[in-house]
C-alpha positions as CSV (number, residue, x, y, z in Angstrom):
1,E,-235.2,-120.8,-82.2
2,E,-234.8,-124.6,-82.3
3,S,-235.2,-126.5,-79.0
4,D,-232.4,-128.7,-77.6
5,E,-234.4,-131.8,-78.5
6,E,-234.8,-130.6,-82.1
7,E,-231.1,-129.8,-82.4
8,G,-230.2,-133.3,-81.2
9,Q,-232.4,-135.2,-83.6
10,E,-230.6,-137.6,-85.9
11,V,-231.4,-138.3,-89.5
12,P,-232.7,-141.9,-90.0
13,L,-230.5,-144.1,-92.0
14,D,-233.4,-145.8,-93.7
15,G,-234.1,-142.7,-95.8
16,T,-237.5,-141.9,-94.3
17,K,-238.6,-138.3,-94.4
18,V,-238.2,-136.2,-91.3
19,K,-240.8,-133.5,-90.6
20,P,-239.2,-130.1,-91.1
21,I,-238.5,-128.1,-88.0
22,V,-241.0,-125.4,-87.4
23,K,-239.4,-122.1,-86.4
24,H,-241.7,-119.7,-84.4
25,G,-241.4,-116.0,-84.4
26,I,-242.7,-116.0,-80.9
27,A,-242.6,-118.5,-78.1
28,P,-245.7,-120.8,-78.3
29,Q,-246.1,-120.6,-74.5
30,L,-246.3,-116.8,-74.7
31,A,-248.6,-116.9,-77.8
32,K,-251.1,-119.0,-75.9
33,I,-251.6,-116.3,-73.2
34,T,-251.2,-113.2,-75.3
35,L,-252.7,-113.8,-78.8
36,F,-256.2,-114.5,-80.0
37,H,-256.5,-117.3,-82.5
38,G,-259.0,-116.5,-85.2
39,T,-261.3,-119.4,-86.0
40,K,-264.0,-120.1,-88.6
41,Y,-267.6,-120.1,-87.4
42,N,-269.7,-123.2,-88.0
43,N,-272.2,-123.1,-85.1
44,W,-272.4,-121.6,-81.6
45,D,-272.6,-125.0,-79.9
46,Q,-269.2,-125.9,-81.4
47,S,-267.7,-122.4,-80.8
48,V,-268.6,-122.2,-77.1
49,M,-266.6,-125.4,-76.5
50,A,-263.4,-124.0,-78.1
51,P,-260.6,-122.6,-75.9
52,T,-261.3,-119.1,-74.6
53,H,-258.4,-117.6,-76.6
54,H,-260.2,-118.6,-79.8
55,M,-262.3,-115.8,-81.3
56,H,-264.5,-115.1,-84.3
57,S,-264.4,-112.1,-86.7
58,F,-267.5,-111.1,-88.6
59,S,-268.2,-108.4,-91.2
60,E,-271.2,-106.1,-90.5
61,S,-273.4,-108.1,-93.0
62,K,-272.6,-111.3,-91.1
63,V,-273.6,-109.6,-87.9
64,R,-277.0,-108.8,-89.3
65,S,-277.4,-112.2,-90.8
66,L,-276.6,-114.0,-87.5
67,C,-279.1,-111.9,-85.6
68,R,-281.9,-112.4,-88.2
69,Q,-281.4,-116.1,-87.9
70,S,-282.5,-115.8,-84.2
71,K,-279.0,-116.8,-83.0
72,G,-278.5,-113.7,-81.0
73,K,-279.0,-115.4,-77.6
74,K,-276.5,-118.1,-78.3
75,W,-274.1,-115.5,-79.5
76,A,-274.4,-113.5,-76.3
77,I,-273.7,-116.6,-74.3
78,Y,-270.6,-117.3,-76.4
79,N,-269.4,-113.7,-75.7
80,Q,-269.6,-114.4,-72.0
81,S,-266.4,-116.5,-72.2
82,H,-265.0,-115.7,-75.7
83,M,-264.2,-112.7,-77.8
84,T,-265.9,-111.5,-81.0
85,R,-264.5,-108.8,-83.4
86,T,-266.7,-107.1,-85.9
87,F,-265.6,-104.8,-88.8
88,P,-267.0,-102.6,-91.6
89,G,-267.9,-104.3,-94.8
90,G,-265.4,-104.3,-97.7
91,S,-267.8,-102.4,-99.9
92,R,-267.3,-99.2,-97.8
93,V,-264.7,-97.8,-100.1
94,D,-265.5,-94.3,-98.7
95,S,-264.5,-95.5,-95.2
96,S,-268.0,-94.8,-93.9
97,N,-269.1,-96.6,-90.8
98,Y,-271.9,-99.1,-89.9
99,N,-274.1,-98.9,-86.8
100,P,-272.3,-100.5,-83.9
101,I,-275.5,-100.9,-81.8
102,L,-276.4,-104.4,-83.0
103,A,-272.9,-105.8,-82.3
104,W,-272.9,-104.2,-78.8
105,S,-276.3,-105.7,-78.1
106,Q,-274.8,-109.2,-78.5
107,G,-271.9,-108.5,-76.2
108,C,-269.2,-108.2,-78.9
109,Q,-266.1,-106.8,-77.3
110,M,-264.2,-105.4,-80.3
111,V,-266.5,-103.4,-82.7
112,A,-264.1,-101.9,-85.1
113,L,-265.0,-98.7,-86.9
114,N,-263.3,-96.4,-89.4
115,F,-261.9,-93.7,-87.1
116,Q,-260.8,-91.5,-90.0
117,T,-264.5,-90.8,-90.8
118,Q,-266.3,-88.5,-88.3
119,D,-269.9,-89.6,-88.8
120,A,-273.0,-90.2,-86.7
121,F,-271.9,-93.8,-85.9
122,L,-268.5,-92.8,-84.8
123,R,-270.1,-90.3,-82.5
124,L,-272.2,-93.1,-81.1
125,N,-269.0,-94.9,-80.3
126,D,-267.6,-91.8,-78.6
127,G,-270.7,-91.4,-76.4
128,R,-270.7,-95.1,-75.4
129,F,-267.1,-95.0,-74.2
130,R,-267.3,-91.6,-72.6
131,E,-269.5,-93.1,-69.8
132,N,-266.4,-94.6,-68.2
133,G,-264.3,-91.5,-68.3
134,G,-263.0,-92.2,-71.8
135,C,-260.5,-94.9,-70.6
136,G,-261.3,-97.2,-73.5
137,Y,-263.2,-99.9,-71.6
138,V,-266.9,-100.2,-70.6
139,L,-268.3,-103.0,-68.5
140,K,-271.0,-105.0,-70.3
141,P,-274.5,-104.8,-68.8
142,S,-275.5,-107.6,-66.4
143,S,-278.2,-108.8,-68.9
144,L,-275.3,-109.9,-71.2
145,M,-273.3,-111.6,-68.5
146,V,-276.1,-113.8,-66.9
147,N,-277.3,-116.9,-68.7
148,D,-281.0,-117.2,-68.0
149,D,-284.3,-117.0,-69.9
150,F,-285.4,-113.8,-68.2
151,D,-285.5,-110.8,-70.5
152,S,-284.5,-107.7,-68.5
153,N,-284.9,-105.3,-71.4
154,I,-288.4,-104.1,-70.5
155,P,-289.5,-101.4,-73.0
156,V,-289.3,-97.8,-71.6
157,I,-291.3,-94.8,-72.7
158,M,-289.1,-91.7,-72.8
159,T,-290.6,-88.2,-73.0
160,L,-288.2,-85.5,-74.0
161,R,-288.3,-81.7,-74.3
162,V,-285.4,-79.6,-75.6
163,L,-285.6,-76.4,-73.6
164,T,-282.7,-74.2,-74.5
165,G,-279.2,-74.1,-76.0
166,S,-276.2,-72.1,-74.8
167,C,-273.1,-70.6,-76.5
168,L,-273.6,-72.6,-79.7
169,P,-270.5,-71.7,-81.9
170,K,-270.5,-71.0,-85.5
171,P,-269.6,-73.7,-88.0
172,K,-266.1,-73.6,-89.3
173,G,-265.7,-71.1,-92.0
174,K,-268.4,-68.7,-90.9
175,S,-267.4,-65.1,-90.6
176,I,-267.6,-63.2,-87.3
177,S,-270.6,-61.2,-88.5
178,D,-272.6,-64.3,-89.4
179,I,-275.4,-65.4,-87.0
180,I,-276.4,-69.0,-87.0
181,N,-280.0,-70.4,-87.3
182,P,-279.7,-73.6,-85.1
183,Y,-282.0,-76.6,-84.9
184,I,-281.5,-80.0,-83.4
185,R,-281.9,-83.5,-84.8
186,I,-282.7,-86.0,-82.0
187,M,-282.2,-89.7,-82.8
188,L,-282.6,-92.7,-80.7
189,F,-280.5,-95.7,-81.9
190,D,-281.9,-98.9,-80.6
191,V,-282.2,-102.7,-81.2
192,K,-285.5,-104.5,-81.5
193,N,-285.9,-108.2,-80.5
194,D,-282.1,-108.6,-80.5
195,E,-282.2,-108.9,-84.3
196,K,-282.3,-105.5,-86.1
197,E,-281.3,-101.9,-85.7
198,I,-284.0,-99.3,-85.4
199,S,-284.0,-95.6,-85.0
200,T,-286.5,-92.9,-84.2
201,T,-285.8,-89.3,-85.3
202,Y,-287.3,-85.9,-84.4
203,T,-286.2,-82.4,-85.5
204,T,-286.9,-79.2,-83.5
205,A,-287.9,-75.9,-85.1
206,V,-285.3,-73.5,-86.2
207,A,-284.3,-70.7,-83.8
208,P,-283.5,-67.9,-86.2
209,N,-280.5,-65.6,-85.6
210,N,-279.7,-66.9,-82.2
211,G,-276.7,-69.1,-81.3
212,F,-276.1,-67.5,-77.9
213,F,-279.2,-68.6,-76.1
214,P,-281.8,-70.2,-78.5
215,I,-285.1,-71.3,-76.8
216,W,-287.3,-74.1,-78.1
217,N,-289.4,-75.6,-75.3
218,T,-292.4,-76.0,-77.6
219,E,-292.8,-79.7,-78.3
220,K,-292.6,-83.0,-76.5
221,Y,-290.9,-86.0,-78.2
222,F,-291.8,-89.5,-77.4
223,F,-289.5,-92.5,-77.8
224,R,-290.0,-96.2,-77.1
225,V,-286.8,-97.7,-75.8
226,E,-286.6,-101.4,-76.7
227,N,-283.1,-102.3,-75.4
228,G,-282.2,-100.0,-72.6
229,S,-278.8,-101.6,-72.0
230,T,-277.6,-100.6,-75.5
231,A,-279.9,-97.8,-76.8
232,T,-278.2,-94.4,-77.3
233,L,-279.7,-91.0,-77.7
234,Q,-277.9,-88.6,-80.0
235,F,-278.4,-84.8,-80.2
236,T,-277.0,-83.1,-83.4
237,V,-277.0,-79.3,-83.8
238,Y,-277.1,-77.9,-87.3
239,D,-277.1,-74.4,-88.8
240,K,-280.0,-74.0,-91.2
241,A,-278.9,-72.9,-94.6
242,T,-280.3,-69.5,-95.7
243,G,-279.2,-69.4,-99.3
244,V,-281.0,-71.2,-102.2
245,G,-279.5,-74.6,-102.6
246,G,-277.3,-74.4,-99.6
247,A,-276.7,-77.3,-97.3
248,D,-277.3,-77.3,-93.6
249,E,-274.0,-77.3,-91.7
250,F,-273.0,-79.5,-88.7
251,I,-272.1,-77.6,-85.6
252,C,-271.9,-80.0,-82.7
253,S,-273.2,-83.2,-81.2
254,A,-273.6,-85.3,-78.1
255,S,-274.4,-89.1,-77.8
256,V,-275.8,-90.2,-74.4
257,P,-276.4,-93.9,-73.6
258,I,-279.9,-94.4,-72.1
259,T,-278.2,-96.1,-69.1
260,C,-276.5,-92.7,-68.3
261,L,-279.6,-90.6,-68.8
262,R,-281.3,-89.3,-65.6
263,E,-284.7,-87.8,-65.3
264,G,-285.5,-84.2,-64.8
265,C,-283.8,-81.1,-66.2
266,R,-280.3,-81.9,-67.4
267,S,-277.4,-80.1,-69.1
268,V,-276.0,-81.9,-72.1
269,Q,-272.4,-81.0,-73.1
270,L,-271.8,-80.7,-76.8
271,F,-268.8,-81.7,-78.8
272,D,-267.2,-80.6,-82.0
273,I,-266.8,-82.8,-85.1
274,N,-263.7,-84.4,-83.6
275,N,-265.6,-85.2,-80.4
276,T,-263.6,-82.7,-78.3
277,R,-264.6,-79.7,-76.2
278,S,-262.1,-76.8,-76.6
279,G,-262.1,-73.2,-77.7
280,A,-265.5,-72.1,-78.8
281,F,-267.0,-75.4,-77.7
282,D,-266.0,-75.1,-74.0
283,F,-269.4,-73.9,-72.9
284,A,-271.7,-75.3,-75.7
285,T,-274.6,-77.1,-74.0
286,L,-278.3,-78.0,-74.3
287,L,-280.8,-78.0,-71.5
288,I,-283.3,-80.8,-71.7
289,D,-286.2,-82.2,-69.7
290,C,-286.4,-86.0,-69.6
291,K,-289.0,-88.4,-68.1
292,L,-288.8,-92.2,-68.2
293,R,-291.4,-94.8,-67.4
294,K,-291.5,-98.5,-67.9
295,E,-294.1,-99.8,-70.3
296,L,-296.8,-101.9,-68.6
297,A,-296.9,-105.5,-69.8
298,E,-300.1,-106.8,-71.2
299,I,-301.8,-109.5,-69.2
């Protein structure tokens, strides 16, 4: 609505033009404290001096470009006082998702994904936010909140064994008489040198005709964790196809941030394609053995 001053304005007699009265849909005073003002990015030195309610929005390709240009550290400093939103590229007409790990590693607060598509990257997001009880917020690691030249992301060597599974349900559509042939794909999603996403993948052997209590416990898998504050380990259980030309079927999955992973023998709860545990998935678990050691620095 018009203010009292604007209502009392008189039209000049000399014929000069009067600026049109701007009508706001929301009180400017309220907008300043409740709305983020999107601004164009020029450089981080200019952006960090802007008011804290100013924010940037970047597509996934711009995220990678900024990190490749070695501007990741300045971006992380900007995100200590300002907000950044990232979103999927416009070319994803199938509503697929991009890897959110790189944006998280820079301290981006709003990493938008296509929630209508249940893929590996959306499951990563689910695992990241489950660490705080699924309340929707996760505190950024201290390495992203302190402005110094010390790199706290010392590489870690992780040794992993998958021992057993328990109560692995059948994929949707399987008949009661069918018995699954489960195997596990283990992937570490990580960031190297704050500039590019990397992943390491291993696959266990198939446990034939055993979804109730499959036993693996034959191989050790070695991972080099570059960015421990962001890296996430993902276990995905598949049913091996038996027919000619058949495709392996997704059964269940779990994504565990490295910061939440403890050493020793641990039980990993598994979730269905909608990231829930109900019905046949109530007791679906994996038993793993994990060892972590920091990589010794070269002198």
